[in-house]
Structure formats: C-alpha cells, structure tokens
N, CA, C, O and the ligand as a Tripos MOL2 file, in Angstrom:
@<TRIPOS>MOLECULE
protein
  285   283    72     0     0
PROTEIN
NO_CHARGES

@<TRIPOS>ATOM
      1 N         -82.9150  -72.4950   15.4340 N.3       1 MET1
      2 CA        -83.7280  -71.3610   14.9760 C.3       1 MET1
      3 C         -83.8660  -70.1280   15.7330 C.2       1 MET1
      4 O         -84.6770  -70.2760   16.6470 O.2       1 MET1
      5 N         -83.3490  -68.9310   15.6750 N.am      2 SER2
      6 CA        -83.6460  -67.9360   16.8090 C.3       2 SER2
      7 C         -84.3410  -66.6950   16.1930 C.2       2 SER2
      8 O         -84.2520  -66.3330   15.0200 O.2       2 SER2
      9 N         -85.0590  -66.0970   17.2030 N.am      3 ASP3
     10 CA        -85.6260  -64.9680   16.8380 C.3       3 ASP3
     11 C         -84.7850  -63.8010   16.6800 C.2       3 ASP3
     12 O         -83.8140  -63.6410   17.4190 O.2       3 ASP3
     13 N         -85.1080  -62.9060   15.6960 N.am      4 ILE4
     14 CA        -84.3650  -61.6920   15.4810 C.3       4 ILE4
     15 C         -85.3570  -60.5470   16.0740 C.2       4 ILE4
     16 O         -86.4570  -60.2700   15.5960 O.2       4 ILE4
     17 N         -84.8300  -60.0110   17.0700 N.am      5 ILE5
     18 CA        -85.7670  -58.8760   17.6980 C.3       5 ILE5
     19 C         -85.1760  -57.4570   17.4930 C.2       5 ILE5
     20 O         -84.0000  -57.2200   17.7680 O.2       5 ILE5
     21 N         -86.0150  -56.5310   17.0100 N.am      6 HIS6
     22 CA        -85.5950  -55.1660   16.9720 C.3       6 HIS6
     23 C         -85.3850  -54.5580   18.3180 C.2       6 HIS6
     24 O         -86.2630  -54.5000   19.1790 O.2       6 HIS6
     25 N         -84.0940  -54.0800   18.4550 N.am      7 ASN7
     26 CA        -83.8610  -53.5740   19.7180 C.3       7 ASN7
     27 C         -84.4480  -52.2900   19.9230 C.2       7 ASN7
     28 O         -84.2970  -51.4250   19.0600 O.2       7 ASN7
     29 N         -85.1660  -52.0370   21.0690 N.am      8 GLU8
     30 CA        -85.8050  -50.6560   21.3090 C.3       8 GLU8
     31 C         -85.3050  -50.3560   22.6540 C.2       8 GLU8
     32 O         -84.9780  -51.1690   23.5180 O.2       8 GLU8
     33 N         -85.2860  -48.8260   22.7210 N.am      9 PRO9
     34 CA        -84.8920  -48.2880   24.2600 C.3       9 PRO9
     35 C         -85.9740  -49.0140   25.2030 C.2       9 PRO9
     36 O         -87.1750  -49.1570   24.9720 O.2       9 PRO9
     37 N         -85.2030  -49.4570   26.3810 N.am     10 GLY10
     38 CA        -86.0070  -49.9470   27.3730 C.3      10 GLY10
     39 C         -86.1180  -51.3750   27.4190 C.2      10 GLY10
     40 O         -86.3440  -51.9360   28.4910 O.2      10 GLY10
     41 N         -85.9760  -52.0330   26.3160 N.am     11 ILE11
     42 CA        -86.0070  -53.5540   26.0840 C.3      11 ILE11
     43 C         -85.0520  -54.2570   27.0490 C.2      11 ILE11
     44 O         -83.9110  -53.8050   27.1460 O.2      11 ILE11
     45 N         -85.3760  -55.2120   27.6970 N.am     12 LEU12
     46 CA        -84.5890  -55.8440   28.5080 C.3      12 LEU12
     47 C         -83.7720  -57.2390   27.5020 C.2      12 LEU12
     48 O         -84.3450  -58.2500   27.0960 O.2      12 LEU12
     49 N         -82.7720  -56.9860   27.3670 N.am     13 GLU13
     50 CA        -82.0730  -57.8120   26.4850 C.3      13 GLU13
     51 C         -81.9830  -59.3960   27.1080 C.2      13 GLU13
     52 O         -82.0580  -60.4120   26.4160 O.2      13 GLU13
     53 N         -81.8230  -59.3610   28.4160 N.am     14 GLU14
     54 CA        -81.8480  -60.6980   28.9410 C.3      14 GLU14
     55 C         -83.0340  -61.5670   29.1300 C.2      14 GLU14
     56 O         -82.9770  -62.7400   29.5000 O.2      14 GLU14
     57 N         -84.1140  -60.9060   28.8500 N.am     15 GLN15
     58 CA        -85.3050  -61.6580   28.9840 C.3      15 GLN15
     59 C         -86.0020  -62.3860   27.8880 C.2      15 GLN15
     60 O         -86.4730  -61.8270   26.8980 O.2      15 GLN15
     61 N         -86.0420  -63.7230   28.1300 N.am     16 CYS16
     62 CA        -86.6990  -64.4340   27.0540 C.3      16 CYS16
     63 C         -87.8210  -64.2300   26.5090 C.2      16 CYS16
     64 O         -88.7410  -64.2600   27.3270 O.2      16 CYS16
     65 N         -88.1980  -63.9880   25.2130 N.am     17 PRO17
     66 CA        -89.1420  -63.6230   24.6460 C.3      17 PRO17
     67 C         -90.1580  -64.8100   24.6220 C.2      17 PRO17
     68 O         -91.3290  -64.5450   24.3500 O.2      17 PRO17
     69 N         -89.8160  -66.0240   24.8710 N.am     18 ASN18
     70 CA        -90.5120  -67.2070   24.6960 C.3      18 ASN18
     71 C         -91.2420  -67.4640   26.0720 C.2      18 ASN18
     72 O         -92.4270  -67.7790   26.1830 O.2      18 ASN18
     73 N         -90.3070  -67.2720   27.1420 N.am     19 CYS19
     74 CA        -91.2300  -67.5920   28.5650 C.3      19 CYS19
     75 C         -90.9120  -66.6620   29.3780 C.2      19 CYS19
     76 O         -91.2840  -66.8440   30.5370 O.2      19 CYS19
     77 N         -90.1960  -65.4760   29.1000 N.am     20 GLY20
     78 CA        -90.0880  -64.4460   30.0170 C.3      20 GLY20
     79 C         -88.9590  -64.4990   31.2500 C.2      20 GLY20
     80 O         -88.9180  -63.6750   32.1640 O.2      20 GLY20
     81 N         -88.2520  -65.3850   31.1250 N.am     21 SER21
     82 CA        -87.2420  -65.6600   32.2170 C.3      21 SER21
     83 C         -86.0620  -64.7670   31.7260 C.2      21 SER21
     84 O         -85.7910  -64.5330   30.5490 O.2      21 SER21
     85 N         -85.3760  -64.2880   32.8840 N.am     22 ILE22
     86 CA        -84.2580  -63.6060   32.6150 C.3      22 ILE22
     87 C         -82.9940  -64.4110   32.9670 C.2      22 ILE22
     88 O         -81.8820  -63.8830   32.9700 O.2      22 ILE22
     89 N         -83.2000  -65.6940   33.2620 N.am     23 ASN23
     90 CA        -82.2320  -66.8080   33.4380 C.3      23 ASN23
     91 C         -81.7050  -67.0910   31.8990 C.2      23 ASN23
     92 O         -82.1890  -67.9350   31.1460 O.2      23 ASN23
     93 N         -80.7260  -66.2990   31.6280 N.am     24 SER24
     94 CA        -80.1840  -66.4080   30.1310 C.3      24 SER24
     95 C         -78.8800  -65.9950   30.0740 C.2      24 SER24
     96 O         -78.3880  -65.3610   31.0070 O.2      24 SER24
     97 N         -78.2540  -66.2850   29.0760 N.am     25 HIS25
     98 CA        -76.7590  -65.7110   28.9560 C.3      25 HIS25
     99 C         -76.6250  -65.3930   27.3920 C.2      25 HIS25
    100 O         -77.4040  -65.8400   26.5500 O.2      25 HIS25
    101 N         -75.5180  -64.5500   27.1110 N.am     26 PHE26
    102 CA        -75.3230  -64.0270   25.6890 C.3      26 PHE26
    103 C         -74.0970  -64.8240   25.2880 C.2      26 PHE26
    104 O         -73.0610  -64.8620   25.9510 O.2      26 PHE26
    105 N         -74.3140  -65.4700   24.1220 N.am     27 ASP27
    106 CA        -73.0970  -66.3190   23.5810 C.3      27 ASP27
    107 C         -72.4860  -65.3670   22.7060 C.2      27 ASP27
    108 O         -73.0180  -65.0290   21.6490 O.2      27 ASP27
    109 N         -71.1450  -64.8220   23.1960 N.am     28 ASP28
    110 CA        -70.5240  -63.9970   22.6020 C.3      28 ASP28
    111 C         -69.8480  -64.3760   21.1490 C.2      28 ASP28
    112 O         -69.2700  -63.5470   20.4470 O.2      28 ASP28
    113 N         -70.0140  -65.7400   20.8210 N.am     29 GLU29
    114 CA        -69.3460  -66.2350   19.7820 C.3      29 GLU29
    115 C         -70.3550  -66.1690   18.5360 C.2      29 GLU29
    116 O         -70.1140  -65.6560   17.4430 O.2      29 GLU29
    117 N         -71.5370  -66.8010   18.9440 N.am     30 GLY30
    118 CA        -72.8920  -66.7110   17.9850 C.3      30 GLY30
    119 C         -73.5400  -65.5690   18.0040 C.2      30 GLY30
    120 O         -74.4350  -65.3550   17.1880 O.2      30 GLY30
    121 N         -73.1640  -64.6200   18.9890 N.am     31 LYS31
    122 CA        -74.0570  -63.2990   19.0130 C.3      31 LYS31
    123 C         -75.5910  -63.5660   19.1400 C.2      31 LYS31
    124 O         -76.4650  -63.1090   18.4030 O.2      31 LYS31
    125 N         -75.7390  -64.3390   20.1450 N.am     32 PHE32
    126 CA        -77.2610  -64.5670   20.5110 C.3      32 PHE32
    127 C         -77.4590  -64.8750   21.8700 C.2      32 PHE32
    128 O         -76.6060  -65.5160   22.4830 O.2      32 PHE32
    129 N         -78.5870  -64.4510   22.4500 N.am     33 HIS33
    130 CA        -78.9910  -64.8660   23.8780 C.3      33 HIS33
    131 C         -79.6020  -66.3510   23.8930 C.2      33 HIS33
    132 O         -80.2420  -66.7820   22.9340 O.2      33 HIS33
    133 N         -79.3660  -67.0700   25.0100 N.am     34 LEU34
    134 CA        -80.0750  -68.2780   25.0540 C.3      34 LEU34
    135 C         -80.2550  -68.5180   26.3620 C.2      34 LEU34
    136 O         -79.4370  -68.3760   27.2710 O.2      34 LEU34
    137 N         -81.8050  -69.0350   26.4310 N.am     35 CYS35
    138 CA        -82.5120  -69.0810   27.5490 C.3      35 CYS35
    139 C         -82.1440  -70.4250   28.3420 C.2      35 CYS35
    140 O         -82.0880  -71.5290   27.7990 O.2      35 CYS35
    141 N         -81.9110  -70.1900   29.6500 N.am     36 HIS36
    142 CA        -81.6480  -71.4510   30.3320 C.3      36 HIS36
    143 C         -82.7830  -72.1080   30.8650 C.2      36 HIS36
    144 O         -82.5460  -73.2190   31.3380 O.2      36 HIS36
    145 N         -83.9560  -71.7110   30.9110 N.am     37 VAL37
    146 CA        -85.2150  -72.2400   31.1940 C.3      37 VAL37
    147 C         -85.7140  -73.1040   29.9440 C.2      37 VAL37
    148 O         -85.8200  -74.3280   30.0300 O.2      37 VAL37
    149 N         -85.9890  -72.4500   28.8670 N.am     38 CYS38
    150 CA        -86.7190  -73.1780   27.9310 C.3      38 CYS38
    151 C         -85.6990  -73.4530   26.4900 C.2      38 CYS38
    152 O         -86.2200  -73.8220   25.4370 O.2      38 CYS38
    153 N         -84.3560  -73.2420   26.5990 N.am     39 ASP39
    154 CA        -83.4750  -73.2010   25.4130 C.3      39 ASP39
    155 C         -83.8540  -72.3330   24.1550 C.2      39 ASP39
    156 O         -83.5190  -72.5850   22.9980 O.2      39 ASP39
    157 N         -84.5430  -71.3610   24.5450 N.am     40 HIS40
    158 CA        -85.0510  -70.6860   23.3960 C.3      40 HIS40
    159 C         -83.7670  -69.6000   23.0870 C.2      40 HIS40
    160 O         -83.1430  -69.1220   24.0340 O.2      40 HIS40
    161 N         -83.4590  -69.2840   21.7850 N.am     41 ALA41
    162 CA        -82.5510  -68.5690   21.3950 C.3      41 ALA41
    163 C         -83.0700  -67.2700   20.8340 C.2      41 ALA41
    164 O         -84.2080  -67.3240   20.3670 O.2      41 ALA41
    165 N         -82.3250  -65.8950   20.7870 N.am     42 TRP42
    166 CA        -82.7360  -64.8900   20.1990 C.3      42 TRP42
    167 C         -81.5460  -63.9260   20.0780 C.2      42 TRP42
    168 O         -80.5270  -64.0790   20.7520 O.2      42 TRP42
    169 N         -81.6970  -63.0070   19.2660 N.am     43 SER43
    170 CA        -80.7770  -62.0840   18.9970 C.3      43 SER43
    171 C         -81.4790  -60.7750   18.6600 C.2      43 SER43
    172 O         -82.6920  -60.6750   18.4730 O.2      43 SER43
    173 N         -80.5050  -59.6840   18.5960 N.am     44 PHE44
    174 CA        -81.0800  -58.4360   18.3360 C.3      44 PHE44
    175 C         -80.2790  -58.0420   17.1020 C.2      44 PHE44
    176 O         -79.1060  -58.3370   16.8740 O.2      44 PHE44
    177 N         -81.2810  -57.1740   16.1860 N.am     45 ASP45
    178 CA        -80.6460  -56.6350   14.9720 C.3      45 ASP45
    179 C         -79.4190  -55.7100   15.2700 C.2      45 ASP45
    180 O         -78.4550  -55.6620   14.5060 O.2      45 ASP45
    181 N         -79.4990  -55.0350   16.3340 N.am     46 SER46
    182 CA        -78.0620  -54.3390   16.5600 C.3      46 SER46
    183 C         -76.9590  -54.9750   17.1710 C.2      46 SER46
    184 O         -75.9920  -54.3510   17.6080 O.2      46 SER46
    185 N         -77.0980  -56.3810   17.2190 N.am     47 ASP47
    186 CA        -76.0500  -57.1800   17.4400 C.3      47 ASP47
    187 C         -75.2320  -57.5870   16.2110 C.2      47 ASP47
    188 O         -74.0720  -57.9970   16.2540 O.2      47 ASP47
    189 N         -76.0800  -57.4000   14.9530 N.am     48 ASP48
    190 CA        -75.3300  -57.5680   13.6480 C.3      48 ASP48
    191 C         -74.2550  -56.6920   13.4400 C.2      48 ASP48
    192 O         -74.4620  -55.4880   13.5940 O.2      48 ASP48
    193 N         -73.0210  -57.1330   13.0800 N.am     49 PRO49
    194 CA        -71.9900  -56.2480   12.9400 C.3      49 PRO49
    195 C         -72.3050  -55.1820   11.7730 C.2      49 PRO49
    196 O         -71.8200  -54.0510   11.8120 O.2      49 PRO49
    197 N         -73.0710  -55.5770   10.8270 N.am     50 ASP50
    198 CA        -73.3020  -54.7130    9.8340 C.3      50 ASP50
    199 C         -74.4660  -53.6610   10.0780 C.2      50 ASP50
    200 O         -74.8910  -52.8860    9.2210 O.2      50 ASP50
    201 N         -74.9270  -53.7630   11.4320 N.am     51 TYR51
    202 CA        -75.9160  -52.8130   11.7290 C.3      51 TYR51
    203 C         -75.6800  -51.3630   11.4840 C.2      51 TYR51
    204 O         -76.5200  -50.6730   10.9060 O.2      51 TYR51
    205 N         -74.6120  -50.9200   11.8930 N.am     52 ASP52
    206 CA        -74.2140  -49.5240   11.6790 C.3      52 ASP52
    207 C         -73.8500  -48.9830   10.0640 C.2      52 ASP52
    208 O         -73.7060  -47.8080    9.7260 O.2      52 ASP52
    209 N         -73.7520  -50.1440    9.2270 N.am     53 ASP53
    210 CA        -73.3220  -49.8670    7.9870 C.3      53 ASP53
    211 C         -74.6040  -49.6630    6.8420 C.2      53 ASP53
    212 O         -74.4820  -49.3240    5.6650 O.2      53 ASP53
    213 N         -75.7950  -49.9660    7.5460 N.am     54 VAL54
    214 CA        -76.8870  -49.6710    6.6830 C.3      54 VAL54
    215 C         -77.1990  -48.3230    6.0650 C.2      54 VAL54
    216 O         -77.4890  -47.4340    6.8660 O.2      54 VAL54
    217 N         -77.1900  -48.0570    4.9390 N.am     55 ASP55
    218 CA        -77.6170  -46.8740    4.2280 C.3      55 ASP55
    219 C         -78.9370  -46.4250    5.0490 C.2      55 ASP55
    220 O         -79.7430  -47.2760    5.4270 O.2      55 ASP55
    221 N         -79.1090  -45.1070    5.2950 N.am     56 VAL56
    222 CA        -80.1500  -44.4760    5.7320 C.3      56 VAL56
    223 C         -81.0550  -44.1470    4.7380 C.2      56 VAL56
    224 O         -80.7410  -43.2710    3.9310 O.2      56 VAL56
    225 N         -82.1540  -44.7170    4.6590 N.am     57 ASP57
    226 CA        -83.1930  -44.4110    3.5540 C.3      57 ASP57
    227 C         -84.1650  -43.1600    4.1110 C.2      57 ASP57
    228 O         -85.0500  -43.3490    4.9460 O.2      57 ASP57
    229 N         -83.9220  -42.1120    3.6370 N.am     58 GLU58
    230 CA        -84.8890  -41.0020    4.1840 C.3      58 GLU58
    231 C         -86.2190  -41.0850    4.0190 C.2      58 GLU58
    232 O         -86.9290  -40.4900    4.8300 O.2      58 GLU58
    233 N         -86.8020  -41.8070    2.9830 N.am     59 GLU59
    234 CA        -88.2700  -42.1810    3.0240 C.3      59 GLU59
    235 C         -88.3180  -43.0330    3.8860 C.2      59 GLU59
    236 O         -89.2850  -42.8840    4.6320 O.2      59 GLU59
    237 N         -87.6750  -43.8850    4.1140 N.am     60 TYR60
    238 CA        -88.1680  -45.0270    5.3330 C.3      60 TYR60
    239 C         -88.0650  -44.3420    6.6560 C.2      60 TYR60
    240 O         -88.8800  -44.6090    7.5390 O.2      60 TYR60
    241 N         -87.1510  -43.5150    6.8320 N.am     61 LEU61
    242 CA        -87.1230  -42.7830    8.2490 C.3      61 LEU61
    243 C         -88.4850  -41.8170    8.3350 C.2      61 LEU61
    244 O         -89.1180  -41.7000    9.3840 O.2      61 LEU61
    245 N         -88.8420  -41.1550    7.1220 N.am     62 TYR62
    246 CA        -90.1070  -40.4700    7.0070 C.3      62 TYR62
    247 C         -91.2940  -41.2290    7.6320 C.2      62 TYR62
    248 O         -92.0260  -40.8220    8.5350 O.2      62 TYR62
    249 N         -91.3550  -42.5530    6.9040 N.am     63 SER63
    250 CA        -92.4210  -43.2820    7.2190 C.3      63 SER63
    251 C         -92.4710  -43.8470    8.7030 C.2      63 SER63
    252 O         -93.5170  -44.1990    9.2480 O.2      63 SER63
    253 N         -91.4160  -43.8850    9.1960 N.am     64 LEU64
    254 CA        -91.3620  -44.3470   10.7830 C.3      64 LEU64
    255 C         -91.4220  -43.2930   11.7070 C.2      64 LEU64
    256 O         -92.0170  -43.5170   12.7610 O.2      64 LEU64
    257 N         -90.8390  -42.0000   11.4900 N.am     65 TYR65
    258 CA        -90.8250  -40.9130   12.5170 C.3      65 TYR65
    259 C         -91.6890  -39.6210   11.9180 C.2      65 TYR65
    260 O         -91.9020  -38.5940   12.5610 O.2      65 TYR65
    261 N         -92.1210  -39.8640   10.6270 N.am     66 GLY66
    262 CA        -93.0140  -38.6920   10.0890 C.3      66 GLY66
    263 C         -92.1680  -37.3030   10.0680 C.2      66 GLY66
    264 O         -92.7450  -36.2410   10.3040 O.2      66 GLY66
    265 N         -90.8620  -37.3490    9.7920 N.am     67 VAL67
    266 CA        -89.8860  -36.3650    9.7200 C.3      67 VAL67
    267 C         -88.9600  -36.5180    8.4740 C.2      67 VAL67
    268 O         -88.4330  -37.5530    8.0650 O.2      67 VAL67
    269 N         -88.8800  -35.2450    7.9560 N.am     68 GLY68
    270 CA        -88.1970  -35.3240    6.4440 C.3      68 GLY68
    271 C         -87.7060  -33.9770    6.2930 C.2      68 GLY68
    272 O         -87.8740  -33.1050    7.1450 O.2      68 GLY68
    273 N         -87.0200  -33.7960    5.0650 N.am     69 ASN69
    274 CA        -86.6820  -32.5970    4.7540 C.3      69 ASN69
    275 C         -87.6620  -31.6910    3.8190 C.2      69 ASN69
    276 O         -87.4480  -30.5200    3.5060 O.2      69 ASN69
    277 N         -88.6140  -32.3640    3.4980 N.am     70 ASN70
    278 CA        -89.5680  -31.6060    2.6840 C.3      70 ASN70
    279 C         -90.9660  -31.4710    3.4990 C.2      70 ASN70
    280 O         -92.0300  -31.3190    2.8980 O.2      70 ASN70
    281 N         -90.9010  -31.5240    4.6130 N.am     71 ALA71
    282 CA        -92.1110  -31.0890    5.5600 C.3      71 ALA71
    283 C         -92.7320  -29.7660    5.2700 C.2      71 ALA71
    284 O         -93.6710  -29.3600    5.9560 O.2      71 ALA71
    285 ZN        -87.1930  -69.1030   27.9370 Zn       72 ZN72
@<TRIPOS>BOND
     1     1     2 1
     2     2     3 1
     3     3     4 2
     4     3     5 am
     5     5     6 1
     6     6     7 1
     7     7     8 2
     8     7     9 am
     9     9    10 1
    10    10    11 1
    11    11    12 2
    12    11    13 am
    13    13    14 1
    14    14    15 1
    15    15    16 2
    16    15    17 am
    17    17    18 1
    18    18    19 1
    19    19    20 2
    20    19    21 am
    21    21    22 1
    22    22    23 1
    23    23    24 2
    24    23    25 am
    25    25    26 1
    26    26    27 1
    27    27    28 2
    28    27    29 am
    29    29    30 1
    30    30    31 1
    31    31    32 2
    32    31    33 am
    33    33    34 1
    34    34    35 1
    35    35    36 2
    36    35    37 am
    37    37    38 1
    38    38    39 1
    39    39    40 2
    40    39    41 am
    41    41    42 1
    42    42    43 1
    43    43    44 2
    44    43    45 am
    45    45    46 1
    46    46    47 1
    47    47    48 2
    48    47    49 am
    49    49    50 1
    50    50    51 1
    51    51    52 2
    52    51    53 am
    53    53    54 1
    54    54    55 1
    55    55    56 2
    56    55    57 am
    57    57    58 1
    58    58    59 1
    59    59    60 2
    60    59    61 am
    61    61    62 1
    62    62    63 1
    63    63    64 2
    64    63    65 am
    65    65    66 1
    66    66    67 1
    67    67    68 2
    68    67    69 am
    69    69    70 1
    70    70    71 1
    71    71    72 2
    72    71    73 am
    73    73    74 1
    74    74    75 1
    75    75    76 2
    76    75    77 am
    77    77    78 1
    78    78    79 1
    79    79    80 2
    80    79    81 am
    81    81    82 1
    82    82    83 1
    83    83    84 2
    84    83    85 am
    85    85    86 1
    86    86    87 1
    87    87    88 2
    88    87    89 am
    89    89    90 1
    90    90    91 1
    91    91    92 2
    92    91    93 am
    93    93    94 1
    94    94    95 1
    95    95    96 2
    96    95    97 am
    97    97    98 1
    98    98    99 1
    99    99   100 2
   100    99   101 am
   101   101   102 1
   102   102   103 1
   103   103   104 2
   104   103   105 am
   105   105   106 1
   106   106   107 1
   107   107   108 2
   108   107   109 am
   109   109   110 1
   110   110   111 1
   111   111   112 2
   112   111   113 am
   113   113   114 1
   114   114   115 1
   115   115   116 2
   116   115   117 am
   117   117   118 1
   118   118   119 1
   119   119   120 2
   120   119   121 am
   121   121   122 1
   122   122   123 1
   123   123   124 2
   124   123   125 am
   125   125   126 1
   126   126   127 1
   127   127   128 2
   128   127   129 am
   129   129   130 1
   130   130   131 1
   131   131   132 2
   132   131   133 am
   133   133   134 1
   134   134   135 1
   135   135   136 2
   136   135   137 am
   137   137   138 1
   138   138   139 1
   139   139   140 2
   140   139   141 am
   141   141   142 1
   142   142   143 1
   143   143   144 2
   144   143   145 am
   145   145   146 1
   146   146   147 1
   147   147   148 2
   148   147   149 am
   149   149   150 1
   150   150   151 1
   151   151   152 2
   152   151   153 am
   153   153   154 1
   154   154   155 1
   155   155   156 2
   156   155   157 am
   157   157   158 1
   158   158   159 1
   159   159   160 2
   160   159   161 am
   161   161   162 1
   162   162   163 1
   163   163   164 2
   164   163   165 am
   165   165   166 1
   166   166   167 1
   167   167   168 2
   168   167   169 am
   169   169   170 1
   170   170   171 1
   171   171   172 2
   172   171   173 am
   173   173   174 1
   174   174   175 1
   175   175   176 2
   176   175   177 am
   177   177   178 1
   178   178   179 1
   179   179   180 2
   180   179   181 am
   181   181   182 1
   182   182   183 1
   183   183   184 2
   184   183   185 am
   185   185   186 1
   186   186   187 1
   187   187   188 2
   188   187   189 am
   189   189   190 1
   190   190   191 1
   191   191   192 2
   192   191   193 am
   193   193   194 1
   194   194   195 1
   195   195   196 2
   196   195   197 am
   197   197   198 1
   198   198   199 1
   199   199   200 2
   200   199   201 am
   201   201   202 1
   202   202   203 1
   203   203   204 2
   204   203   205 am
   205   205   206 1
   206   206   207 1
   207   207   208 2
   208   207   209 am
   209   209   210 1
   210   210   211 1
   211   211   212 2
   212   211   213 am
   213   213   214 1
   214   214   215 1
   215   215   216 2
   216   215   217 am
   217   217   218 1
   218   218   219 1
   219   219   220 2
   220   219   221 am
   221   221   222 1
   222   222   223 1
   223   223   224 2
   224   223   225 am
   225   225   226 1
   226   226   227 1
   227   227   228 2
   228   227   229 am
   229   229   230 1
   230   230   231 1
   231   231   232 2
   232   231   233 am
   233   233   234 1
   234   234   235 1
   235   235   236 2
   236   235   237 am
   237   237   238 1
   238   238   239 1
   239   239   240 2
   240   239   241 am
   241   241   242 1
   242   242   243 1
   243   243   244 2
   244   243   245 am
   245   245   246 1
   246   246   247 1
   247   247   248 2
   248   247   249 am
   249   249   250 1
   250   250   251 1
   251   251   252 2
   252   251   253 am
   253   253   254 1
   254   254   255 1
   255   255   256 2
   256   255   257 am
   257   257   258 1
   258   258   259 1
   259   259   260 2
   260   259   261 am
   261   261   262 1
   262   262   263 1
   263   263   264 2
   264   263   265 am
   265   265   266 1
   266   266   267 1
   267   267   268 2
   268   267   269 am
   269   269   270 1
   270   270   271 1
   271   271   272 2
   272   271   273 am
   273   273   274 1
   274   274   275 1
   275   275   276 2
   276   275   277 am
   277   277   278 1
   278   278   279 1
   279   279   280 2
   280   279   281 am
   281   281   282 1
   282   282   283 1
   283   283   284 2
@<TRIPOS>SUBSTRUCTURE
     1 MET1         2 RESIDUE 1 A MET
     2 SER2         6 RESIDUE 1 A SER
     3 ASP3        10 RESIDUE 1 A ASP
     4 ILE4        14 RESIDUE 1 A ILE
     5 ILE5        18 RESIDUE 1 A ILE
     6 HIS6        22 RESIDUE 1 A HIS
     7 ASN7        26 RESIDUE 1 A ASN
     8 GLU8        30 RESIDUE 1 A GLU
     9 PRO9        34 RESIDUE 1 A PRO
    10 GLY10       38 RESIDUE 1 A GLY
    11 ILE11       42 RESIDUE 1 A ILE
    12 LEU12       46 RESIDUE 1 A LEU
    13 GLU13       50 RESIDUE 1 A GLU
    14 GLU14       54 RESIDUE 1 A GLU
    15 GLN15       58 RESIDUE 1 A GLN
    16 CYS16       62 RESIDUE 1 A CYS
    17 PRO17       66 RESIDUE 1 A PRO
    18 ASN18       70 RESIDUE 1 A ASN
    19 CYS19       74 RESIDUE 1 A CYS
    20 GLY20       78 RESIDUE 1 A GLY
    21 SER21       82 RESIDUE 1 A SER
    22 ILE22       86 RESIDUE 1 A ILE
    23 ASN23       90 RESIDUE 1 A ASN
    24 SER24       94 RESIDUE 1 A SER
    25 HIS25       98 RESIDUE 1 A HIS
    26 PHE26      102 RESIDUE 1 A PHE
    27 ASP27      106 RESIDUE 1 A ASP
    28 ASP28      110 RESIDUE 1 A ASP
    29 GLU29      114 RESIDUE 1 A GLU
    30 GLY30      118 RESIDUE 1 A GLY
    31 LYS31      122 RESIDUE 1 A LYS
    32 PHE32      126 RESIDUE 1 A PHE
    33 HIS33      130 RESIDUE 1 A HIS
    34 LEU34      134 RESIDUE 1 A LEU
    35 CYS35      138 RESIDUE 1 A CYS
    36 HIS36      142 RESIDUE 1 A HIS
    37 VAL37      146 RESIDUE 1 A VAL
    38 CYS38      150 RESIDUE 1 A CYS
    39 ASP39      154 RESIDUE 1 A ASP
    40 HIS40      158 RESIDUE 1 A HIS
    41 ALA41      162 RESIDUE 1 A ALA
    42 TRP42      166 RESIDUE 1 A TRP
    43 SER43      170 RESIDUE 1 A SER
    44 PHE44      174 RESIDUE 1 A PHE
    45 ASP45      178 RESIDUE 1 A ASP
    46 SER46      182 RESIDUE 1 A SER
    47 ASP47      186 RESIDUE 1 A ASP
    48 ASP48      190 RESIDUE 1 A ASP
    49 PRO49      194 RESIDUE 1 A PRO
    50 ASP50      198 RESIDUE 1 A ASP
    51 TYR51      202 RESIDUE 1 A TYR
    52 ASP52      206 RESIDUE 1 A ASP
    53 ASP53      210 RESIDUE 1 A ASP
    54 VAL54      214 RESIDUE 1 A VAL
    55 ASP55      218 RESIDUE 1 A ASP
    56 VAL56      222 RESIDUE 1 A VAL
    57 ASP57      226 RESIDUE 1 A ASP
    58 GLU58      230 RESIDUE 1 A GLU
    59 GLU59      234 RESIDUE 1 A GLU
    60 TYR60      238 RESIDUE 1 A TYR
    61 LEU61      242 RESIDUE 1 A LEU
    62 TYR62      246 RESIDUE 1 A TYR
    63 SER63      250 RESIDUE 1 A SER
    64 LEU64      254 RESIDUE 1 A LEU
    65 TYR65      258 RESIDUE 1 A TYR
    66 GLY66      262 RESIDUE 1 A GLY
    67 VAL67      266 RESIDUE 1 A VAL
    68 GLY68      270 RESIDUE 1 A GLY
    69 ASN69      274 RESIDUE 1 A ASN
    70 ASN70      278 RESIDUE 1 A ASN
    71 ALA71      282 RESIDUE 1 A ALA
    72 ZN72       285 GROUP 0 **** ****
C-alpha cells in the first residue's frame, strides 16, 4: 500500500513522507517512490498517466482558488 500525495510546487519528491529520508528511488515501472530506509512507498497524483486528461471543473477550481467567470 502506498500513499498518494498531491504534488505541490516546492515539494521534495524524493523525501519519504514516513521517515523524512531522501534515500529513496523512483520505480519507473510501478510509478512510485520507494524509501530505502523504511520501505515506505508513495506516489504523486501527477505521476498518473491520466492526470492531464481530467476534465476541469470550474466550480471545483472556484472552490480552490476563488476565481471564476462570474466573479
Ligand atoms: Zn522512509
């Protein structure tokens, strides 16, 4: 079981969210990061190949950023 993390600007992808170590590697086949220290696995939603295909919901964006067409 791995964590799915929302990738944010400035986040350190190599850093284990479990123990904080950056001693990790990215599994290119499984598309997840694996910590060498505690064996914790994690991945980012932006690593999902469908990430760019998600329909943009303007109401959702409005709730996130407070911007919209009917401001
Ligand atoms: Zn770790």
